[in-house]
PATILO-177139 format. One record per residue (C-alpha): residue in three letters; x, z, y. Coordinates in steps of 0.05 Angstrom, whole numbers, padded with zeros to 5 digits, always signed. Each point is the difference from the previous one (the first is absolute). Example, Ala and Ser with C-alpha at 12.3 -4.5 7.8 and 13.67 -1.06 7.14 Angstrom:
BEGIN
Ala+00246+00156-00090 Ser+00027-00013+00069 
***
This chain:
BEGIN
Met+00377+00169+00364 Thr-00009-00071+00027 Lys-00008-00058-00048 Ile+00004-00072+00025 Ile-00024-00058-00041 Lys+00009-00071+00026 Val-00052-00053-00014 Asn+00044-00063-00004 Leu-00038-00059+00028 Gly+00052-00036+00041 Glu-00016+00001+00074 Arg-00064+00039-00016 Ser+00037+00057-00034 Tyr-00016+00071+00020 Pro+00015+00072-00020 Ile-00045+00050-00035 Ile+00022+00068+00024 Ile-00022+00063-00038 Gln+00015+00064+00037 Pro-00037+00067-00002 Gly-00022+00021+00069 Leu+00010-00070+00028 Ile-00069+00000+00032 Asn+00023+00051+00052 Arg+00060-00041+00024 Ile-00027-00070-00011 Gly+00011-00022+00072 Thr+00073+00017+00001 Leu+00011-00035-00066 Asn-00035-00062+00026 Ala+00033+00002+00069 Ile+00068+00000-00033 His-00011-00051-00055 Tyr-00065-00038-00001 Thr-00033-00009+00067 Leu+00037-00065+00007 Tyr+00004+00006+00076 Ala-00073+00020+00008 His-00021+00045+00058 Arg-00071+00011-00024 Val-00034+00015-00066 Val-00073-00004-00020 Ile-00019+00050-00054 Ile-00060-00020-00041 Thr-00030+00055-00042 Asp-00067+00028-00024 Arg-00043+00061+00014 Asn+00025+00036-00062 Val+00074-00009+00014 Ala-00002+00007+00076 Pro-00013+00075+00003 Leu+00057+00013-00048 Tyr+00056-00044+00025 Leu-00016-00042+00061 Asn+00022+00050+00054 Arg+00064+00015-00038 Val+00017-00074-00005 Ile-00017-00014+00073 Ser+00042+00060+00023 Ser+00059-00024-00041 Phe-00003-00071+00028 Arg-00007+00026+00071 Lys+00061+00044-00008 Ala+00037-00063-00021 Gly-00021-00033+00066 Leu-00054-00046-00027 Lys-00068-00010+00031 Cys-00056+00012-00050 Phe-00070-00027-00010 Ser-00045+00022-00056 Tyr-00062-00031-00031 Val-00042+00042-00048 Ile-00052-00031-00046 Pro-00050+00032-00048 Ala+00028+00014-00069 Gly-00018-00039-00063 Glu+00005-00066-00037 Arg-00061-00027+00036 Gln+00041-00004+00064 Lys+00044-00053-00032 Ser-00037-00058+00035 Leu+00010-00055+00051 Ala-00045+00039+00047 Thr+00050+00058+00000 Val+00059-00047+00009 Asn-00036-00031+00060 Arg-00008+00069+00031 Ile+00075+00011-00010 Tyr+00014-00067+00035 Asp-00044+00022+00058 Phe+00040+00065+00007 Leu+00067-00037-00002 Ile-00023-00050+00052 Arg-00029+00054+00045 Asn+00066+00037+00000 Lys+00041-00064+00009 Ile+00040+00010-00064 Glu+00056-00051-00005 Arg+00038-00032-00057 Ser+00059+00045+00015 Asp-00042+00062-00015 Ile-00011+00030-00069 Ile-00062+00019-00039 Ile+00004+00064-00042 Ala-00046+00006-00060 Leu-00010+00076-00009 Gly-00045+00013-00059 Gly-00019-00024-00069 Gly-00010-00069-00030 Val-00059-00020+00044 Ile+00039+00014+00064 Gly+00062-00035-00026 Asp-00040-00062-00019 Leu-00038-00002+00066 Ala+00059+00015+00045 Gly+00045-00049-00037 Phe-00052-00056+00004 Ala-00011+00013+00074 Ala+00076+00001+00012 Gly+00010-00064-00039 Thr-00053-00038+00039 Tyr+00001+00029+00070 Lys+00039-00046+00047 Arg+00026-00037-00061 Arg+00030+00065-00028 Ile+00032+00063+00026 Lys+00041+00048-00041 Phe-00031+00059-00036 Ile+00023+00062-00037 Gln-00035+00035-00058 Ile-00005+00076+00000 Pro-00042+00011-00062 Thr-00034+00068-00005 Ser-00035-00008-00068 Leu+00032-00003-00068 Leu-00032-00068-00013 Ala+00030-00029+00063 Gln+00068+00031-00012 Val+00009-00029-00070 Asp-00038-00065+00008 Ser-00038-00028+00059 Ser+00052+00013+00055 Ile+00052-00041-00039 Gly+00000-00075-00009 Gly-00034-00028+00061 Lys-00071-00012-00026 Thr-00047+00010+00059 Gly-00072-00018+00011 Val-00073+00018-00002 Asn-00059-00002-00047 His-00058-00048-00002 Ser-00070+00009-00027 Ser+00019-00048-00057 Gly+00060+00042-00022 Lys+00058+00044+00018 Asn+00061-00025+00039 Leu-00025-00071+00004 Ile+00024-00008+00072 Gly+00073+00017+00014 Met+00073-00020+00003 Phe+00069+00020-00022 Tyr+00035+00035+00057 Gln+00058+00047-00014 Pro+00009+00064+00040 Ser+00065+00015+00037 Ala+00006+00066-00037 Val-00039+00047-00045 Leu+00010+00073+00017 Ile-00022+00050-00052 Asp-00006+00075+00008 Pro-00018+00032-00068 Val-00020+00065+00035 Val-00063-00033+00028 Leu-00028-00004-00071 Lys-00013+00076+00005 Thr-00058-00015+00047 Leu-00033-00050-00047 Pro-00065+00021-00033 Glu+00004+00002-00076 Ser-00043-00062-00006 Glu+00046-00040+00045 Phe+00062+00022-00039 Ala-00035-00023-00064 Asn-00016-00065+00036 Gly+00074-00013+00010 Met+00018+00022-00070 Ala-00037-00060-00028 Glu+00052-00046+00032 Val+00057+00044-00025 Ile-00028-00003-00071 Lys-00009-00076+00008 Ala+00074-00006+00018 Ala+00020+00040-00061 Ile-00042-00042-00048 Ile+00023-00068+00026 Lys+00074+00013+00010 Asp+00026+00071-00011 Ala-00009+00039-00065 Lys+00044+00056+00027 Leu-00048+00009+00058 Phe-00057+00005-00051 Arg+00037+00056-00036 Leu+00014+00035+00066 Leu-00074-00001+00017 Thr-00018+00026-00069 Asn+00053+00054-00006 Lys+00003+00026+00072 His-00073-00001+00020 Asn+00000+00071+00025 Gln+00061-00010+00045 Ile-00030-00064+00028 Met-00066+00033+00016 Glu+00037+00058+00033 Leu+00040-00051+00040 Asn+00066+00025-00026 Pro+00049-00035+00048 Ala+00050-00025-00051 Val-00052-00025-00050 Leu-00043-00030+00054 Glu+00060-00037+00029 Glu+00018-00028-00068 Met-00072-00023-00011 Leu-00003-00034+00069 Leu+00067-00034-00010 Arg-00016-00028-00068 Ala-00069-00026+00021 Ile+00028-00030+00064 Met+00056-00035-00038 Val-00051-00034-00045 Lys-00036-00027+00061 Lys+00063-00019+00038 Asn+00031-00038-00059 Leu-00062-00041-00012 Val-00008-00015+00074 Glu+00072-00024+00004 Gln-00011-00047-00059 Asp-00066-00028+00026 Glu-00012+00015+00074 Tyr-00060-00045+00007 Asp-00031+00012-00068 Thr+00010-00072-00022 Lys+00050+00005-00057 Gly-00040+00042-00049 Lys+00045+00062+00008 Arg-00037+00039+00052 Ile-00067-00010-00034 Leu+00021+00056-00047 Leu-00018+00047+00057 Asn-00072-00021-00009 Tyr-00006+00037-00066 Gly-00069+00033+00001 His-00018-00032+00066 Thr-00044-00057-00026 Val-00055+00045-00025 Gly+00019+00052+00052 His-00015-00048+00057 Ile-00067-00019-00032 Leu-00020+00073-00002 Glu+00020+00011+00072 Ser-00037-00062+00024 Leu-00063+00015-00039 Gly-00001+00070+00028 Gln+00012-00026+00071 Tyr+00063+00043+00002 Arg-00042+00064-00002 His-00007+00017-00073 Tyr+00073-00001-00023 Lys+00065+00015+00034 His+00052-00054-00012 Gly+00040+00042-00050 Gln-00063+00018-00039 Ala-00019-00073-00005 Val+00070-00020-00021 Ala+00001+00054-00053 Ile-00064-00026-00030 Gly+00028-00071+00006 Met+00063+00020-00038 Met-00043+00026-00057 Ala-00040-00065+00000 Ala+00065-00040-00003 Ala+00026+00043-00057 Arg-00063-00010-00040 Ile+00004-00075+00010 Ala+00073+00001-00022 Cys-00020+00038-00062 Arg-00055-00051-00016 Met+00053-00055+00007 Gly+00047+00036-00048 Leu+00053+00015+00052 Ile-00002+00076-00006 Gly-00029+00052-00047 Lys-00052+00053+00013 Asp+00055+00052+00008 Phe+00020-00033+00066 Ile-00072+00006+00026 Gly+00001+00074-00018 Arg+00066+00014+00034 Gln-00020-00036+00063 Ala-00068+00034+00003 Ala+00032+00069-00012 Leu+00048-00010+00058 Leu-00054-00024+00047 Lys-00044+00059-00017 Leu+00059+00047+00009 Tyr+00003-00022+00073 Lys-00076+00005+00008 Leu-00014-00074-00001 Pro-00061-00032-00032 Val+00006-00045-00061 Thr-00070-00030-00002 Pro-00047-00025+00056 Asn-00062+00039+00019 Lys-00041-00058-00025 Pro+00019-00063-00038 Ile+00017-00064+00038 Arg-00045-00059-00018 Phe+00040-00060-00025 Ser-00033-00046+00052 Gln+00023+00047+00056 Ala+00071+00000-00027 Val+00003-00076-00003 Lys-00025-00005+00072 Phe+00056+00044+00026 Leu+00053-00028-00046 Ser-00014-00070+00027 Gln+00016+00026+00070 Asp+00059+00044-00018 Lys+00036-00044-00051 Lys+00003-00072-00023 Ile-00043-00013-00060 Ile+00023-00061-00040 Lys-00039-00025-00060 Gly-00033+00067-00013 Lys+00064+00040+00005 Ile+00030+00045+00053 Glu+00073+00020+00011 Asp+00007+00076+00001 Val+00049+00055-00018 Leu-00003+00033-00068 Pro+00044+00055-00030 His+00044-00013-00060 Arg+00030+00070-00004 Ile+00014+00058+00047 Gly+00048-00029+00051 Leu-00015-00073-00014 Ala-00058-00042+00025 Lys-00007-00076+00002 Thr-00046-00051+00030 Cys-00048-00032-00050 Gln-00054-00053-00001 Ile-00062+00040-00019 Pro-00065-00033-00024 Leu-00056+00023+00046 Asn-00042+00024-00058 Lys+00052+00055-00012 Phe-00027+00033+00064 Arg-00068+00011-00033 
***
């Protein structure tokens, strides 16, 4: 059954379409509704996703009468760099891609961020469509228009807000995800539950087996609830300037430090965020915002979905301050971050830096 959710952003509004089996008829769906008069599409994907879905997507677009180009990059967070974007520009220029054409991001969060950034900057922006193939991308990174690349000084320091023309989600593709990648995405689902949806937290707790078995009805409910959390916050604060969207950063402050210190090799994004959520919960407990029972419930749920709750080795305070100064604005020894108040409610708080010790 098809579900359509509209992200309401005025002239930048777009649909999120959830439809089992959509990956096999993606071209027809786009040709009818979303190609916006394009005759050519450029599919950007990686070496993990390409063998699974690229030929299917190309075939579907060609049946719809569109000319297809594809560009395949190595997989992994380390590809999220200006060097990779420059190679994408070279490919687009070589193939004379015009502003009337469309870029398709076929893959997980790295591909979505890279393809979106390239689309938003090539020839002063061409349209792009997200086809997320990982759980993390389906519930989080494909929605909201954050695009960009990493820098040696920190994650996502170079980027822009550029909304897609559509997000097309096929839950069936999750069957091909390795267990570790499914867990990677579950960190963002758990995050959504803690910051805004206590019912989602209960669903994750009570229907763990059905979720892990990818029961269609339970999986669809989980996806819808997590997506609605993201959509609602994006609508309230598209450019992350009003203090609403920052709630989506729960767990990401320490998480980004871990990723950066490990040069994007030691932790997957979801693993780093899971550890970051535990760090944030402990800080909230020290500040008297929550009790130890919250820490236990959050840790139990993260462990249930095979996510870590402590880093492999402690972060030195000096290292944390270095990355915090890049990632956030430190004012008078305090940093604004997201802390939980109860399951389903998080708020931004001014946190003294010494609480990170």
